[in-house]
N, C-alpha and C positions, 0 to 999 in steps of 0.2 A: 503494499500499499504506499501511497504518497500523501503528504498532506502540507499545505502552505499556510502560513500566517502572514498576509501581506507579501512582502518581498523575501520573507525568510522560509527556507525549505526546511521544515521541522522533521518530516519523515521522507526518506529518499530511497524508495523501493524496498521497505522493511517486509521481511518474510520470515515468519517463524511458525512452529507447530507446538500444540500443547495436546499431545495424546491423553486419552482416557487412562486414569490410573497412574499418571506420572506427575511428578513435582518438578516444575520448571522455573528455575531461577532468572530474573530478569534484571541484569545489572548494567550500570553506565553511570557516567558523571551526571551532575545536576544539569538539566537542559539537554540531555541526550535525546529525549523523546519517548521515554518510558511511560509516562502518565498519558501523553497524547495517544500512544498505541493502545493503551488499555482502555481509554474512553471510546475508541473507535470499535474496539472489540465488544464493549457493552452497548453501543449504539447511542451514547451520550453524545458523541461527535461524529460528523461524517467525514469520510476520507475523500480526497480528491480524485483518487483513482485506486484501483485494487479492489479485491473482495475478501470478505471475512466468511468464513464457513465453519459450520459445527456439525460434525457427523455427517459431512458430505453435502450438506445444504446451506443456503444463506439463511440465518437465524431471523425469524420474525419475531414479533413481540411475545407471542406465546411461548416461544422457545427461550428467549431471553429471560422471562420470568423464572426459568429453572437455572439461571445463572446466579452465583453469589458474588457481590461487589463490595470491596471495602476501599473507598476512596482515600487518597492522601489527606484531603481536608474533611475532617470528620464532621458527620452530618446529623447527629442524633439531637433529640429535644432536651435541652438542659433541665427543664422544670417537670419533665415527664418521669413517671415511675419506671423502673428498669423492666420489670416483667410486662407492664402495660405496653411498652414501647415494642418489645420484642414480638409479642403476640400480635400486636397492630401490623408489624412489618411482615410477619409470616402470613397473615390474612391477605395482604396485599399481593402476595405471591400465589394466592390460590390455596392456602392450607386452610383445612377446616379448624374452627376454634379450639376443639378439644385436643387435636394432634398439635396446634401450635402452643398450647399450654404445656403440654408435656415435653415438647422439645425445648421450650423456654426453660423449664425447671431443670432438664437434664444439663443444658449448656451452663446456666448459672452455677449449678452444683460443679461441674467439671472445672469452672474458671474461678472457683472460690468465691462466689458472689451470692450464693443461695440465701444467706442470712441478711442480704440487703436488697432483696427482690422489690420491696415496696417503697424503697427510697428513691429520692429524685437524682437524676443523673449527676447535676451540678454539686451534690453533696459528696461525690466521690473523688479520690485523687485522680490526677492525669492518667496514671497508669492503669487505674481500675476503669476509667471510662474507656480506655482503649480496649480493655477485655470486652466491655459490653458492645464495642464497635464490631469487634470479631465476631461475637455471639449473633449480632444482626445479620452478618454476611452467611452464617451458617444456619440459621434457625428454620429455613425453609427446605433444608436438605438439598442443596443445589447439585446438579451434576457438572458443573464447571465453577471454579473459584478463581475470581480475579482480585488479588489482594495488593494494594499499593502501600508499601512499606509498613507491613502489618505488625512488625516487631519494634518499631519505634517507640520509646519510652517505656518499654516493659522491662521489669527486673529479671534476674536469671530464672527464677522459679516460674514466672508467668511465660518466659521464652520456651522453657522445656515444655510446659503444658501446651501451649499452641503449636510447637513443633509436633508434639505427639498427636494432637488432633488433626493436623494436616496430614501426617503420615497414615493415620487410620482413615481419613477420607479418601486418600489416593488408593490404599488397599481395597477400598469398596468400589473402586472404578471411577472415582471422581478425577477430572483434569484439574490441575493446580498451576496457576501462574501467579508468581509473586515478585516483587521488586524489593531490594534491600541493599543497603550499603555495608551490612555486616557480612563480609565475604566469608568469615569463618563459619557463620551460621549457614550461609548459602552452600558452602563446600559440604558441610555435614548433612544437610537435609535434602539437597536437590538430586534428582535422577539426571537431569539434563540442565544445561546453562545457555543463556543467550546473552551475548555482550553487545551492547548498543553504544555507538560513538557517533556524534554529530548526525543522528539521524539515519545511520546505517548499521546494519548487523556486521560486526568486524569478527565474530568468532561464534560458534554454536556447536553443541555436542555434549557428551558426558564429560563431567569435570576431569575425570582422571585422564581420559583420551586426550583432552585439550592440554593438560599438564604434560603428558608424555610428549606430545608433538612439540611443545615449547621446549623440551629438554635436548632436542637434537643438535642444539647450536652451543649449549653452555656444558662445560665440564669441570670436574675437580680433578686436579693433578697433584700429587704428592710426590716429590722427588727425593725425599728422605734427607736432604741437606737444606740449611736455610737459603732462602732466595732474598735477593735485593727488594726493598720496598716496591721498586717498579716492575718487578718480575724477572729482572736480569735478562737472560737470552730469550725468555718468552716473548718479550715485547718487540723482538727483532725478527720474529718468525713471520713471514707473510700471511695475511689473512687471520692473525691471531690478535685479539684484544684482551688485555689483561684487566680483569673485573676487580679483583682483590687478591691480596697476599697476606698470609698468616704463617710466618715461619717457613717451613718446607712445602705448604700447600698453597695452591693459587687455584683461583676460579678464572677460567678463560672462555672467551666467546669466539666462536669460529665463523668467519664470513660464509665459509662453505662447510656445512656439517659433515659432509662426505669425506672431508680430508683429516678427520679425527685420527686415523691410523697413521697418517703422515706425522701428525704432531707427536703421537705415542713413539714412533720410531725415532724421531729426531731427539726425544727425551732419553730414550734408552741408549743412544749413542754417547750421551753425557754422563750416564751413571744409572743406578738402580731406579726402578719406578715403584713405588709402594702402592699407588692407588692412581687409577685412571677411570672414571665414571661419569656418566651423564648426570648433570644436576637438575633434578625435577623441580621446576619453579613453584612456589605457592600460588594459591589462587590469586592472591594480592599482586604478586608479581607478574602474573600472567596479564591480569587485567590491566596493570600499568603498561606493559609492552604492547598489547593490542590496541589500547585506547590512546596511544602516544600520538 
């Protein structure tokens, strides 16, 4: 899909997939286009070109009522009671009152808010208000969840509870798309990852596969003897960039990953090599690299 706001191209041919039963992490810097993409998926915003489909068809209003959405700008009623709001929102999605009440009770219990069900939203801390917003996205038992920064403002206990809920929903066949700047959490929770930069998808796939692909050009080399701070002879090998040096160990980056064996042969000519292994980047390092 593409989308412009005046002269600014916010989305430039963005394409991604959220399979049923999979948790997809959507990451990118502020202004990358994540929220715009999510709003288009939900029908809140129209794309200039491109098509959104769910289960092979363009979703109409009836289908979108089976989606669960948590916007970045929270939208509940400050003076409304927690349980009443959740029941009301479930009813808007077509859930009968009895089922809505049961689901509301179950969610508030899971999120540690059952004792406060009759309190007004504004009486809660910001973190607890966030939990209610999460419940609002789940109360109608959606088949697709689209969550914009759902973990923002949550304490570690609430993060774990929310992560468990999402894994359970995915195990039940629900597709989950969520954005977050907490890359360690994304790495732990997601089956797939989509990285957006300046309105374009710059990386997509399973996190481990993306990290392994990023490991092809960076290696850790231990020559068993102290190296100069600049990497000594390593810095003079064509196509080699010394990233860091610590004693006898150096992290190097190769302009051509296929020339790793040539570098190893050069190191062996100069003495023993204790270690020569690809350095698998963290998700944070990977994100920094592809979004550069």
